[in-house]
DSSP file (Angstrom, degrees, kcal/mol; ACC not computed):
  #  RESIDUE AA STRUCTURE BP1 BP2  ACC     N-H-->O    O-->H-N    N-H-->O    O-->H-N    TCO  KAPPA ALPHA  PHI   PSI    X-CA   Y-CA   Z-CA
    1    1 A M              0   0    0      0, 0.0    86,-0.1     0, 0.0    87,-0.1   0.000 360.0 360.0 360.0 113.3  220.2  -46.3  170.8
    2    2 A R        +     0   0    0      1,-0.3    85,-0.0     2,-0.1    84,-0.0   0.898 360.0  17.5 -65.1 -41.7  219.2  -48.0  174.0
    3    3 A R    >   +     0   0    0      1,-0.1     3,-2.0    84,-0.0    -1,-0.3  -0.700  66.9 174.1-132.8  81.5  221.1  -45.6  176.3
    4    4 A P  G >  S+     0   0    0      0, 0.0     3,-1.7     0, 0.0    -1,-0.1   0.777  75.2  68.3 -63.0 -26.1  222.0  -42.5  174.5
    5    5 A L  G >  S+     0   0    0      1,-0.3     3,-2.0     2,-0.2     4,-0.2   0.611  75.9  85.6 -70.3  -8.1  223.5  -40.8  177.6
    6    6 A R  G X  S+     0   0    0     -3,-2.0     3,-1.3     1,-0.3    -1,-0.3   0.756  76.4  70.5 -61.3 -21.2  226.3  -43.4  177.5
    7    7 A W  G X> S+     0   0    0     -3,-1.7     3,-1.5     1,-0.3     4,-0.9   0.581  72.1  87.1 -72.5  -8.4  228.0  -40.9  175.1
    8    8 A L  H <> S+     0   0    0     -3,-2.0     4,-2.5     1,-0.3    -1,-0.3   0.679  71.4  74.8 -66.4 -15.0  228.5  -38.5  178.0
    9    9 A W  H <> S+     0   0    0     -3,-1.3     4,-2.3     1,-0.2    -1,-0.3   0.875  94.2  52.7 -60.4 -35.1  231.8  -40.4  178.6
   10   10 A L  H <> S+     0   0    0     -3,-1.5     4,-2.3     2,-0.2    -1,-0.2   0.898 107.3  50.3 -67.8 -39.7  233.1  -38.6  175.6
   11   11 A S  H  X S+     0   0    0     -4,-0.9     4,-2.5     2,-0.2    -2,-0.2   0.930 110.9  49.5 -60.3 -45.6  232.0  -35.3  177.1
   12   12 A L  H  X S+     0   0    0     -4,-2.5     4,-2.7     1,-0.2    -2,-0.2   0.896 109.3  51.9 -62.0 -41.1  233.8  -36.2  180.3
   13   13 A L  H  X S+     0   0    0     -4,-2.3     4,-2.6     2,-0.2     5,-0.3   0.919 109.9  48.9 -61.1 -44.3  237.0  -37.1  178.3
   14   14 A V  H  X S+     0   0    0     -4,-2.3     4,-2.8     2,-0.2     5,-0.2   0.928 112.3  48.9 -60.7 -45.3  236.9  -33.8  176.5
   15   15 A I  H  X S+     0   0    0     -4,-2.5     4,-2.8     2,-0.2     5,-0.3   0.940 113.5  45.4 -61.2 -48.7  236.5  -31.9  179.8
   16   16 A V  H  X S+     0   0    0     -4,-2.7     4,-2.3     2,-0.2    -2,-0.2   0.938 117.1  43.8 -63.2 -48.1  239.3  -33.8  181.6
   17   17 A L  H  X S+     0   0    0     -4,-2.6     4,-2.7    -5,-0.2     5,-0.3   0.923 115.0  50.0 -63.1 -43.6  241.7  -33.4  178.7
   18   18 A D  H  X S+     0   0    0     -4,-2.8     4,-2.4    -5,-0.3    -2,-0.2   0.949 114.2  42.6 -60.7 -51.1  240.8  -29.8  178.1
   19   19 A L  H  X S+     0   0    0     -4,-2.8     4,-2.1    -5,-0.2    -1,-0.2   0.868 114.5  52.3 -66.6 -35.4  241.3  -28.8  181.8
   20   20 A G  H  X S+     0   0    0     -4,-2.3     4,-2.1    -5,-0.3    -1,-0.2   0.930 112.0  44.0 -64.8 -45.7  244.5  -30.8  182.1
   21   21 A V  H  X S+     0   0    0     -4,-2.7     4,-2.8     1,-0.2    -2,-0.2   0.886 112.4  53.0 -68.7 -37.4  246.1  -29.2  179.0
   22   22 A K  H  X S+     0   0    0     -4,-2.4     4,-2.6    -5,-0.3    -1,-0.2   0.899 108.9  50.1 -63.1 -39.0  244.9  -25.8  180.1
   23   23 A A  H  X S+     0   0    0     -4,-2.1     4,-1.9     2,-0.2    -2,-0.2   0.914 112.1  47.7 -64.7 -42.2  246.6  -26.3  183.5
   24   24 A L  H  X S+     0   0    0     -4,-2.1     4,-2.2     2,-0.2     5,-0.2   0.925 112.6  48.6 -63.2 -44.8  249.8  -27.4  181.8
   25   25 A A  H  X S+     0   0    0     -4,-2.8     4,-2.1     1,-0.2    -2,-0.2   0.923 112.5  48.3 -61.6 -44.0  249.7  -24.4  179.5
   26   26 A S  H  < S+     0   0    0     -4,-2.6    -1,-0.2     1,-0.2    -2,-0.2   0.847 115.7  44.7 -65.3 -33.6  249.1  -22.1  182.4
   27   27 A A  H  < S+     0   0    0     -4,-1.9    -1,-0.2    -5,-0.2    -2,-0.2   0.800 124.6  29.5 -80.5 -29.7  251.9  -23.6  184.5
   28   28 A H  H  < S+     0   0    0     -4,-2.2     2,-0.4    -5,-0.2    -2,-0.2   0.544 104.8  72.8-114.8  -8.0  254.6  -23.8  181.7
   29   29 A L  S  < S-     0   0    0     -4,-2.1     2,-0.4    -5,-0.2    15,-0.1  -0.870  73.6-126.2-110.4 143.9  254.0  -21.0  179.3
   30   30 A D    >   -     0   0    0     -2,-0.4     3,-2.0     3,-0.3    15,-0.6  -0.709  43.8 -95.9 -82.8 136.0  254.6  -17.3  179.9
   31   31 A Y  B 3  S-a   45   0A   0     -2,-0.4    15,-0.2     1,-0.3    -1,-0.1  -0.256 102.4  -3.5 -57.1 128.3  251.5  -15.2  179.2
   32   32 A G  T 3  S+     0   0    0     13,-3.0    -1,-0.3     1,-0.2    14,-0.1   0.460 100.7 120.1  73.5   0.8  251.5  -13.7  175.7
   33   33 A R    <   -     0   0    0     -3,-2.0    12,-0.4    12,-0.1    -3,-0.3  -0.868  60.3-134.7-104.4 110.1  254.9  -15.1  174.8
   34   34 A P        -     0   0    0      0, 0.0     2,-0.6     0, 0.0    10,-0.2  -0.321   9.8-157.1 -66.3 139.6  254.8  -17.5  171.8
   35   35 A L  E     -B   43   0B   0      8,-2.2     8,-2.4    -2,-0.0     2,-0.2  -0.957  23.4-133.4-113.1 108.1  256.7  -20.8  172.0
   36   36 A E  E     +B   42   0B   0     -2,-0.6     6,-0.2     6,-0.2     8,-0.0  -0.445  36.9 162.8 -70.1 127.5  257.3  -21.8  168.4
   37   37 A V  E    S+     0   0B   0      4,-2.5     5,-0.2     1,-0.5    -1,-0.2   0.735  74.0   0.4-106.1 -44.5  256.5  -25.5  167.7
   38   38 A L  E >  S-B   41   0B   0      3,-2.3     3,-1.4     0, 0.0    -1,-0.5  -0.905  84.0 -98.0-137.1 163.1  256.3  -25.3  163.9
   39   39 A P  T 3  S+     0   0    0      0, 0.0     3,-0.1     0, 0.0    -3,-0.0   0.727 127.8  33.0 -58.2 -19.5  256.8  -22.4  161.5
   40   40 A V  T 3  S+     0   0    0      1,-0.1    83,-2.4    84,-0.1     2,-0.4   0.317 115.8  63.4-115.7   6.1  253.0  -21.9  161.3
   41   41 A F  E <   +BC  38 122B   0     -3,-1.4    -4,-2.5    81,-0.2    -3,-2.3  -0.989  52.9 174.2-142.3 128.2  252.1  -23.0  164.9
   42   42 A N  E     -BC  36 121B   0     79,-3.3    79,-2.4    -2,-0.4     2,-0.6  -0.910  31.0-130.2-124.1 154.3  252.9  -21.6  168.3
   43   43 A L  E     +BC  35 120B   0     -8,-2.4    -8,-2.2    -2,-0.3     2,-0.4  -0.952  39.4 170.4 -96.4 119.9  251.9  -22.4  171.9
   44   44 A T  E     -     0   0B   0     75,-2.3     2,-0.5    -2,-0.6   -13,-0.1  -0.961  30.0-136.5-137.9 115.9  250.8  -19.0  173.3
   45   45 A L  E     +a   31   0B   0    -15,-0.6   -13,-3.0    -2,-0.4     2,-0.3  -0.602  37.0 161.6 -74.7 121.3  249.1  -18.6  176.6
   46   46 A L  E     - C   0 118B   0     72,-2.6    72,-2.9    -2,-0.5     2,-0.5  -0.967  33.1-137.4-138.0 154.1  246.3  -16.1  176.3
   47   47 A H  E     - C   0 117B   0     -2,-0.3     2,-0.6    70,-0.2    70,-0.2  -0.966  15.8-162.1-115.5 123.7  243.2  -15.3  178.4
   48   48 A N  E     + C   0 116B   0     68,-2.8    68,-2.8    -2,-0.5    66,-0.0  -0.912  15.5 178.0-111.1 112.0  239.9  -14.6  176.5
   49   49 A T  S    S+     0   0    0     -2,-0.6    -1,-0.1    66,-0.2     2,-0.1   0.520  71.2  57.5 -87.0  -5.7  237.2  -12.8  178.5
   50   50 A G  S    S-     0   0    0      1,-0.3     6,-0.2    66,-0.1    66,-0.1  -0.055  91.1 -95.2-101.4-154.8  235.0  -12.8  175.4
   51   51 A A  S >  S-     0   0    0      4,-2.2     3,-1.7     1,-0.3     4,-0.3  -0.123  78.0 -16.4-105.9-153.6  233.6  -15.6  173.2
   52   52 A A  G >  S+     0   0    0      1,-0.3     3,-1.5     2,-0.2    -1,-0.3  -0.192 137.8   8.0 -52.6 137.4  234.9  -16.9  169.9
   53   53 A F  G 3  S-     0   0    0      1,-0.3    -1,-0.3    78,-0.2     4,-0.1   0.779 131.4 -69.5  58.8  29.1  237.5  -14.6  168.3
   54   54 A S  G X  S-     0   0    0     -3,-1.7     3,-2.3     1,-0.2     4,-0.3   0.740  76.0-177.3  62.0  27.1  237.4  -12.5  171.5
   55   55 A F  T <  S-     0   0    0     -3,-1.5    -4,-2.2    -4,-0.3    -1,-0.2  -0.381  71.3  -1.1 -57.4 125.9  233.9  -11.3  170.7
   56   56 A L  T >  S+     0   0    0     -6,-0.2     3,-1.4    -2,-0.1    -1,-0.3   0.582  91.7 134.7  67.6  15.3  232.8   -8.8  173.5
   57   57 A A  T <   +     0   0    0     -3,-2.3    -2,-0.1     1,-0.3    -8,-0.1   0.783  62.2  60.4 -65.0 -27.2  236.1   -9.3  175.3
   58   58 A E  T 3  S+     0   0    0     -4,-0.3    -1,-0.3     2,-0.0     2,-0.1   0.372  84.1 104.9 -86.8   8.3  236.6   -5.5  175.8
   59   59 A H  S <  S-     0   0    0     -3,-1.4   -10,-0.0     1,-0.1     0, 0.0  -0.295  87.2 -94.8 -85.5 174.7  233.4   -5.1  177.9
   60   60 A A  S    S-     0   0    0      1,-0.1    -1,-0.1    -2,-0.1    -3,-0.1   0.466  70.0 -81.8 -75.1  -4.6  233.2   -4.6  181.7
   61   61 A G  S >> S+     0   0    0    -12,-0.1     3,-1.2     3,-0.0     4,-0.6   0.239 101.1 108.1 125.9 -15.0  232.7   -8.3  182.7
   62   62 A W  H >> S+     0   0    0      1,-0.2     4,-1.7     2,-0.2     3,-0.6   0.806  73.0  68.0 -63.0 -27.8  229.0   -8.8  182.3
   63   63 A Q  H 3> S+     0   0    0      1,-0.2     4,-2.9     2,-0.2     5,-0.3   0.783  87.4  67.4 -64.6 -26.5  229.8  -11.0  179.2
   64   64 A R  H <> S+     0   0    0     -3,-1.2     4,-1.6     1,-0.2    -1,-0.2   0.936 106.3  39.8 -56.1 -47.0  231.3  -13.6  181.6
   65   65 A W  H <X S+     0   0    0     -4,-0.6     4,-2.4    -3,-0.6    -2,-0.2   0.838 113.6  54.2 -75.7 -34.3  227.9  -14.3  183.0
   66   66 A L  H  X S+     0   0    0     -4,-1.7     4,-2.3     2,-0.2    -2,-0.2   0.949 112.3  43.5 -62.3 -48.7  226.1  -14.1  179.7
   67   67 A F  H  X S+     0   0    0     -4,-2.9     4,-2.3     1,-0.2    -2,-0.2   0.836 112.2  54.1 -68.4 -31.5  228.4  -16.7  178.1
   68   68 A A  H  X S+     0   0    0     -4,-1.6     4,-2.4    -5,-0.3    -1,-0.2   0.927 109.8  47.2 -65.7 -44.2  228.2  -18.9  181.3
   69   69 A L  H  X S+     0   0    0     -4,-2.4     4,-2.8     2,-0.2     5,-0.2   0.899 111.8  50.7 -63.5 -40.4  224.4  -18.9  181.0
   70   70 A I  H  X S+     0   0    0     -4,-2.3     4,-2.9     2,-0.2     5,-0.2   0.923 111.0  48.8 -62.3 -43.8  224.6  -19.7  177.3
   71   71 A A  H  X S+     0   0    0     -4,-2.3     4,-2.5     2,-0.2    -2,-0.2   0.904 113.2  46.9 -64.1 -41.4  227.0  -22.6  178.0
   72   72 A I  H  X S+     0   0    0     -4,-2.4     4,-2.4     2,-0.2     5,-0.2   0.947 115.0  46.0 -65.1 -47.9  224.7  -24.0  180.8
   73   73 A G  H  X S+     0   0    0     -4,-2.8     4,-2.7     1,-0.2     5,-0.2   0.914 114.4  47.8 -60.9 -44.1  221.6  -23.6  178.6
   74   74 A A  H  X S+     0   0    0     -4,-2.9     4,-3.0    -5,-0.2     5,-0.3   0.913 111.6  50.4 -64.1 -42.6  223.3  -25.2  175.6
   75   75 A S  H  X S+     0   0    0     -4,-2.5     4,-1.9    -5,-0.2    -2,-0.2   0.912 113.7  44.6 -64.1 -42.2  224.7  -28.1  177.7
   76   76 A V  H  X S+     0   0    0     -4,-2.4     4,-2.2     2,-0.2    -2,-0.2   0.946 116.1  46.8 -65.8 -48.2  221.3  -28.9  179.2
   77   77 A G  H  X S+     0   0    0     -4,-2.7     4,-2.1    -5,-0.2    -2,-0.2   0.905 113.7  47.3 -61.4 -42.9  219.5  -28.6  175.9
   78   78 A L  H  X S+     0   0    0     -4,-3.0     4,-2.8     2,-0.2    -1,-0.2   0.846 109.9  53.4 -69.2 -33.1  222.0  -30.7  174.1
   79   79 A T  H  X S+     0   0    0     -4,-1.9     4,-2.1    -5,-0.3    -1,-0.2   0.898 109.1  49.2 -67.2 -39.7  221.9  -33.3  176.8
   80   80 A L  H  X S+     0   0    0     -4,-2.2     4,-0.8     2,-0.2    -2,-0.2   0.911 112.3  48.4 -63.4 -41.6  218.1  -33.5  176.5
   81   81 A W  H >< S+     0   0    0     -4,-2.1     3,-1.2     1,-0.2     4,-0.3   0.932 109.9  52.4 -61.8 -46.4  218.5  -33.9  172.7
   82   82 A L  H >< S+     0   0    0     -4,-2.8     3,-1.3     1,-0.3    -1,-0.2   0.884 104.9  56.1 -56.6 -40.6  221.2  -36.6  173.2
   83   83 A N  H 3< S+     0   0    0     -4,-2.1    -1,-0.3     1,-0.3    -2,-0.2   0.710 106.0  51.6 -66.9 -20.7  218.8  -38.5  175.5
   84   84 A R  T << S+     0   0    0     -3,-1.2    -1,-0.3    -4,-0.8    -2,-0.2   0.378  83.4 121.0 -98.4   4.1  216.1  -38.6  172.7
   85   85 A L    <   -     0   0    0     -3,-1.3     2,-0.2    -4,-0.3    -3,-0.0  -0.282  57.5-127.7 -71.7 154.0  218.3  -40.0  169.9
   86   86 A K    >   -     0   0    0      1,-0.1     3,-1.6   -82,-0.0    -1,-0.1  -0.491  31.6 -97.2 -93.0 168.2  217.6  -43.2  168.2
   87   87 A R  T 3  S+     0   0    0      1,-0.3     3,-0.2    -2,-0.2   -85,-0.1   0.842 120.3  52.9 -55.5 -40.8  220.0  -46.1  167.7
   88   88 A R  T 3  S+     0   0    0      1,-0.2     2,-0.8     2,-0.1     3,-0.4   0.489  85.9  87.4 -79.4  -2.1  221.2  -45.1  164.2
   89   89 A E    <>  +     0   0    0     -3,-1.6     4,-2.1     1,-0.2    -1,-0.2  -0.261  45.3 134.6 -94.9  48.4  222.0  -41.6  165.2
   90   90 A T  H  >  +     0   0    0     -2,-0.8     4,-2.7     2,-0.2     5,-0.2   0.906  69.3  51.5 -65.7 -44.9  225.6  -42.3  166.3
   91   91 A L  H  > S+     0   0    0     -3,-0.4     4,-2.5     1,-0.2    -1,-0.2   0.907 111.0  49.4 -61.0 -40.8  227.2  -39.3  164.5
   92   92 A T  H  > S+     0   0    0      2,-0.2     4,-2.8     1,-0.2    -1,-0.2   0.919 110.8  50.3 -63.0 -42.9  224.7  -37.0  166.1
   93   93 A A  H  X S+     0   0    0     -4,-2.1     4,-2.4     2,-0.2    -2,-0.2   0.927 112.6  45.8 -62.1 -46.3  225.4  -38.5  169.5
   94   94 A I  H  X S+     0   0    0     -4,-2.7     4,-2.3     2,-0.2    -1,-0.2   0.926 113.8  49.8 -62.3 -44.6  229.2  -38.1  169.1
   95   95 A S  H  X S+     0   0    0     -4,-2.5     4,-2.2    -5,-0.2    -2,-0.2   0.918 111.6  47.4 -61.8 -45.3  228.8  -34.6  167.9
   96   96 A L  H  X S+     0   0    0     -4,-2.8     4,-2.7     1,-0.2    -1,-0.2   0.911 110.7  52.3 -63.5 -41.7  226.5  -33.5  170.7
   97   97 A A  H  X S+     0   0    0     -4,-2.4     4,-2.5    -5,-0.2    -1,-0.2   0.894 109.2  50.3 -62.2 -39.9  228.9  -35.1  173.3
   98   98 A L  H  X S+     0   0    0     -4,-2.3     4,-2.5     2,-0.2    -1,-0.2   0.929 112.3  46.4 -63.7 -44.9  231.8  -33.2  171.8
   99   99 A V  H  X S+     0   0    0     -4,-2.2     4,-2.7     2,-0.2     5,-0.2   0.923 112.9  49.7 -64.5 -43.4  229.9  -29.9  172.0
  100  100 A I  H  X S+     0   0    0     -4,-2.7     4,-2.4     2,-0.2     5,-0.2   0.943 112.2  47.6 -60.2 -48.4  228.7  -30.5  175.5
  101  101 A G  H  X S+     0   0    0     -4,-2.5     4,-2.3     1,-0.2    -2,-0.2   0.915 114.2  46.6 -60.1 -44.4  232.3  -31.4  176.7
  102  102 A G  H  X S+     0   0    0     -4,-2.5     4,-2.2     2,-0.2     5,-0.2   0.906 111.8  50.8 -64.8 -41.9  233.8  -28.3  175.0
  103  103 A A  H  X S+     0   0    0     -4,-2.7     4,-2.1    -5,-0.2    -2,-0.2   0.910 113.0  45.3 -62.8 -42.3  231.1  -26.0  176.4
  104  104 A I  H  X S+     0   0    0     -4,-2.4     4,-2.5     2,-0.2    -1,-0.2   0.877 109.6  55.7 -71.2 -37.1  231.6  -27.3  180.0
  105  105 A G  H  X S+     0   0    0     -4,-2.3     4,-1.4    -5,-0.2    -2,-0.2   0.935 114.1  39.5 -59.0 -46.3  235.4  -27.1  179.7
  106  106 A N  H  X S+     0   0    0     -4,-2.2     4,-2.3     2,-0.2    -1,-0.2   0.835 111.4  58.9 -73.0 -31.8  235.2  -23.4  178.7
  107  107 A L  H  X S+     0   0    0     -4,-2.1     4,-2.7    -5,-0.2     5,-0.3   0.921 102.2  54.4 -60.6 -43.7  232.4  -22.9  181.3
  108  108 A Y  H  X S+     0   0    0     -4,-2.5     4,-2.9     1,-0.2     5,-0.4   0.940 108.5  48.8 -54.8 -49.0  234.7  -24.1  184.0
  109  109 A D  H  X>S+     0   0    0     -4,-1.4     4,-2.9     1,-0.2     5,-1.4   0.931 111.3  49.3 -57.5 -47.3  237.3  -21.5  183.0
  110  110 A R  H  X5S+     0   0    0     -4,-2.3     4,-0.6     4,-0.2    -1,-0.2   0.919 116.2  41.8 -60.0 -44.8  234.7  -18.7  182.9
  111  111 A L  H  <5S+     0   0    0     -4,-2.7    -1,-0.2    -5,-0.2    -2,-0.2   0.894 125.2  33.5 -72.5 -39.1  233.3  -19.5  186.4
  112  112 A V  H  <5S+     0   0    0     -4,-2.9    -2,-0.2    -5,-0.3    -3,-0.2   0.900 136.1  18.0 -85.1 -43.3  236.7  -20.2  188.1
  113  113 A H  H  <5S-     0   0    0     -4,-2.9    -3,-0.2    -5,-0.4    -2,-0.1   0.717  91.6-123.4-103.2 -25.2  239.0  -17.7  186.3
  114  114 A G  S  <<S+     0   0    0     -5,-1.4     2,-0.3    -4,-0.6    -4,-0.2   0.498  88.9  55.3  88.2   4.2  236.7  -15.2  184.7
  115  115 A Y  S    S-     0   0    0     -6,-0.9     2,-0.5    -9,-0.1    -2,-0.3  -0.963  86.3-106.3-156.6 165.0  238.3  -15.9  181.3
  116  116 A V  E     -C   48   0B   0    -68,-2.8   -68,-2.8    -2,-0.3     2,-0.6  -0.863  32.1-126.8-100.5 134.2  238.9  -18.9  179.0
  117  117 A V  E     -C   47   0B   0     -2,-0.5     2,-0.3   -70,-0.2   -70,-0.2  -0.701  30.8-177.1 -82.0 121.1  242.5  -20.2  178.7
  118  118 A D  E     +C   46   0B   0    -72,-2.9   -72,-2.6    -2,-0.6    15,-0.2  -0.871  18.7 155.3-115.1 152.7  243.7  -20.3  175.1
  119  119 A Y  E     +     0   0B   0     13,-2.2   -75,-2.3    -2,-0.3     2,-0.6   0.467  42.2  95.7-153.5 -13.0  247.0  -21.6  173.9
  120  120 A L  E     +CD  43 132B   0     12,-2.9    12,-1.8   -77,-0.2     2,-0.5  -0.804  47.6 178.0 -93.1 121.2  246.9  -22.9  170.3
  121  121 A S  E     -C   42   0B   0    -79,-2.4   -79,-3.3    -2,-0.6     2,-0.4  -0.952   7.9-174.6-131.5 113.5  248.0  -20.2  167.9
  122  122 A F  E     +C   41   0B   0     -2,-0.5     7,-2.4     7,-0.3     2,-0.3  -0.821  12.2 170.4-104.4 145.9  248.3  -20.8  164.1
  123  123 A H  E     -E  128   0C   0    -83,-2.4     2,-0.4    -2,-0.4     5,-0.2  -0.984  24.0-160.4-151.1 158.9  249.7  -18.1  161.8
  124  124 A W  E >  S-E  127   0C   0      3,-2.7     3,-2.3    -2,-0.3     2,-0.2  -0.934  70.7 -42.3-143.7 117.3  250.8  -17.6  158.2
  125  125 A G  T 3  S-     0   0    0     -2,-0.4     0, 0.0     1,-0.3     0, 0.0  -0.465 126.1 -21.7  61.5-127.2  253.2  -14.8  157.4
  126  126 A G  T 3  S+     0   0    0     -2,-0.2     2,-0.5    -3,-0.1    -1,-0.3   0.413 117.3  99.5 -93.4   1.5  251.9  -11.8  159.4
  127  127 A Y  E <   -E  124   0C   0     -3,-2.3    -3,-2.7     2,-0.0     2,-0.5  -0.790  53.3-166.6 -95.8 128.0  248.4  -13.2  159.8
  128  128 A Y  E     -E  123   0C   0     -2,-0.5    -5,-0.2    -5,-0.2     3,-0.1  -0.955  15.1-139.9-114.3 124.2  247.5  -14.8  163.1
  129  129 A F        -     0   0    0     -7,-2.4    -7,-0.3    -2,-0.5     3,-0.1  -0.585  45.5 -88.1 -72.5 141.9  244.3  -16.9  163.5
  130  130 A P        -     0   0    0      0, 0.0    -8,-0.2     0, 0.0    -1,-0.1  -0.241  50.5-104.7 -54.6 138.5  242.8  -16.2  166.9
  131  131 A A        +     0   0    0    -10,-0.1     2,-0.2   -13,-0.1   -78,-0.2  -0.256  48.4 170.8 -62.8 150.7  244.2  -18.5  169.7
  132  132 A F  B     -D  120   0B   0    -12,-1.8   -12,-2.9    -3,-0.1   -13,-2.2  -0.826  19.0-134.0-148.9-174.3  241.9  -21.3  170.8
  133  133 A N     >  -     0   0    0     -2,-0.2     4,-1.9   -15,-0.2     5,-0.1  -0.744  39.1 -84.1-139.7-176.3  242.0  -24.5  173.0
  134  134 A L  H  > S+     0   0    0     -2,-0.2     4,-2.4     1,-0.2     5,-0.2   0.871 123.9  55.1 -64.1 -38.3  240.9  -28.1  173.0
  135  135 A A  H  > S+     0   0    0      1,-0.2     4,-2.4     2,-0.2    -1,-0.2   0.919 107.7  49.5 -61.8 -43.4  237.4  -27.3  174.1
  136  136 A D  H  > S+     0   0    0      1,-0.2     4,-2.5     2,-0.2    -1,-0.2   0.895 110.2  51.6 -61.4 -39.7  237.0  -24.9  171.2
  137  137 A S  H  X S+     0   0    0     -4,-1.9     4,-2.8     2,-0.2    -2,-0.2   0.902 109.4  49.5 -64.1 -41.5  238.3  -27.7  168.9
  138  138 A A  H  X S+     0   0    0     -4,-2.4     4,-2.5     2,-0.2    -2,-0.2   0.908 111.1  49.5 -64.4 -42.1  235.7  -30.2  170.3
  139  139 A I  H  X S+     0   0    0     -4,-2.4     4,-2.5     2,-0.2    -2,-0.2   0.924 112.9  47.6 -62.0 -44.1  232.9  -27.7  169.8
  140  140 A T  H  X S+     0   0    0     -4,-2.5     4,-2.4     2,-0.2    -2,-0.2   0.927 112.8  47.4 -64.4 -45.9  234.0  -27.1  166.2
  141  141 A L  H  X S+     0   0    0     -4,-2.8     4,-2.3     1,-0.2    -1,-0.2   0.896 112.7  50.5 -62.6 -39.5  234.3  -30.8  165.5
  142  142 A G  H  X S+     0   0    0     -4,-2.5     4,-2.2     2,-0.2    -2,-0.2   0.907 110.2  49.2 -63.8 -42.2  230.9  -31.4  167.1
  143  143 A A  H  X S+     0   0    0     -4,-2.5     4,-2.2     2,-0.2    -2,-0.2   0.904 110.8  50.3 -64.4 -41.0  229.3  -28.6  165.0
  144  144 A I  H  X S+     0   0    0     -4,-2.4     4,-2.8     1,-0.2    -2,-0.2   0.912 109.7  51.6 -62.2 -42.2  230.8  -30.0  161.8
  145  145 A G  H  X S+     0   0    0     -4,-2.3     4,-2.5     1,-0.2    -2,-0.2   0.896 109.3  49.5 -61.2 -41.0  229.5  -33.5  162.7
  146  146 A L  H  X S+     0   0    0     -4,-2.2     4,-2.1     2,-0.2    -1,-0.2   0.889 111.6  48.9 -66.2 -38.9  226.0  -32.0  163.2
  147  147 A I  H  X S+     0   0    0     -4,-2.2     4,-2.4     2,-0.2    -2,-0.2   0.936 112.1  48.4 -65.1 -45.9  226.2  -30.2  159.9
  148  148 A L  H  X S+     0   0    0     -4,-2.8     4,-2.8     1,-0.2    -2,-0.2   0.918 110.9  50.8 -60.3 -43.4  227.3  -33.4  158.1
  149  149 A Q  H  X S+     0   0    0     -4,-2.5     4,-2.5     1,-0.2    -1,-0.2   0.907 109.9  50.4 -61.0 -41.1  224.5  -35.4  159.8
  150  150 A S  H  X S+     0   0    0     -4,-2.1     4,-2.4     2,-0.2    -1,-0.2   0.905 111.0  48.5 -63.0 -42.0  222.0  -32.9  158.6
  151  151 A L  H  X S+     0   0    0     -4,-2.4     4,-2.2     2,-0.2    -2,-0.2   0.911 111.2  50.4 -65.1 -42.1  223.4  -33.1  155.0
  152  152 A F  H  X S+     0   0    0     -4,-2.8     4,-2.6     1,-0.2    -2,-0.2   0.920 111.9  48.1 -60.8 -44.1  223.2  -36.9  155.1
  153  153 A E  H  X S+     0   0    0     -4,-2.5     4,-2.5     1,-0.2    -2,-0.2   0.905 111.8  48.1 -65.4 -41.9  219.6  -36.8  156.4
  154  154 A S  H  X S+     0   0    0     -4,-2.4     4,-2.1     2,-0.2    -1,-0.2   0.864 112.3  50.1 -68.8 -33.5  218.5  -34.3  153.7
  155  155 A R  H  X S+     0   0    0     -4,-2.2     4,-2.4     2,-0.2    -2,-0.2   0.915 111.3  48.3 -67.9 -43.0  220.2  -36.4  151.0
  156  156 A R  H  X S+     0   0    0     -4,-2.6     4,-2.6     1,-0.2    -2,-0.2   0.904 111.8  50.6 -61.8 -40.8  218.5  -39.5  152.3
  157  157 A G  H  X S+     0   0    0     -4,-2.5     4,-2.3     2,-0.2    -1,-0.2   0.895 110.4  48.6 -64.1 -40.2  215.2  -37.7  152.3
  158  158 A A  H  X S+     0   0    0     -4,-2.1     4,-2.3     2,-0.2    -2,-0.2   0.894 112.8  48.2 -67.2 -39.4  215.7  -36.5  148.8
  159  159 A Q  H  X S+     0   0    0     -4,-2.4     4,-2.3     2,-0.2    -2,-0.2   0.902 112.1  48.9 -67.0 -40.9  216.6  -40.0  147.6
  160  160 A A  H  X S+     0   0    0     -4,-2.6     4,-2.1     2,-0.2    -2,-0.2   0.898 112.1  49.2 -65.2 -39.8  213.6  -41.5  149.3
  161  161 A G  H  X S+     0   0    0     -4,-2.3     4,-2.0     2,-0.2    -2,-0.2   0.897 111.3  48.9 -65.5 -40.7  211.4  -38.8  147.8
  162  162 A A  H  X S+     0   0    0     -4,-2.3     4,-2.4     2,-0.2    -2,-0.2   0.887 110.1  51.5 -66.5 -38.9  212.8  -39.4  144.3
  163  163 A A  H  X S+     0   0    0     -4,-2.3     4,-2.0     1,-0.2    -2,-0.2   0.899 110.1  49.4 -64.7 -40.1  212.3  -43.2  144.7
  164  164 A G  H  X S+     0   0    0     -4,-2.1     4,-1.8     2,-0.2    -1,-0.2   0.878 110.8  49.7 -65.5 -38.4  208.7  -42.6  145.7
  165  165 A T  H  X S+     0   0    0     -4,-2.0     4,-2.1     2,-0.2    -2,-0.2   0.890 109.1  52.3 -67.7 -40.5  208.1  -40.4  142.7
  166  166 A D  H  X S+     0   0    0     -4,-2.4     4,-1.4     1,-0.2    -2,-0.2   0.901 109.1  50.2 -62.0 -41.2  209.7  -43.0  140.4
  167  167 A E  H  < S+     0   0    0     -4,-2.0     4,-0.5     1,-0.2    -1,-0.2   0.901 110.5  49.3 -64.1 -40.3  207.3  -45.7  141.7
  168  168 A E  H >< S+     0   0    0     -4,-1.8     3,-0.8     1,-0.2    -1,-0.2   0.871 109.4  52.5 -66.3 -36.7  204.3  -43.4  141.2
  169  169 A N  H 3< S+     0   0    0     -4,-2.1    -1,-0.2     1,-0.2    -2,-0.2   0.772 105.6  54.4 -71.7 -26.0  205.4  -42.7  137.6
  170  170 A T  T 3<        0   0    0     -4,-1.4    -1,-0.2     1,-0.2    -2,-0.2   0.529 360.0 360.0 -85.9  -5.3  205.7  -46.4  136.7
  171  171 A R    <         0   0    0     -3,-0.8    -1,-0.2    -4,-0.5    -2,-0.1   0.469 360.0 360.0 -78.8 360.0  202.2  -47.2  137.8
């Protein structure tokens, strides 16, 4: 990949879409009041002062800065990783760009509002999956992409190793 940082356009797209949808949700939804879209899906404006699944949300506020530092560190580290990718590592580049965009989208919320704006709420019967947002979705898709890339690489490595062993056995 001649210019791996070119994938940062995808990060920027995630950030712009995420912040735009969060602004729309904040402007048009009443806090905590579900707007049913489908029998299993609501738009529900919620503020999360914690991390995923409201982890550490009930603490006094120090977690805001901890999660902000983690997001900054992760974004810098992932950008450095992105810059070192080779041409054939397209899935890795896309995945890293998605995670970077999602991390920065949620970082903006933490720094500006002190919480992350969530609005997507899925449920089944009486069970509600924790609310999330577009940035969280981008981070999740990026993580899945990195896992898939890792599985592809380990499979290629195992096949290459088996091919080498077969050649040695036929000598």
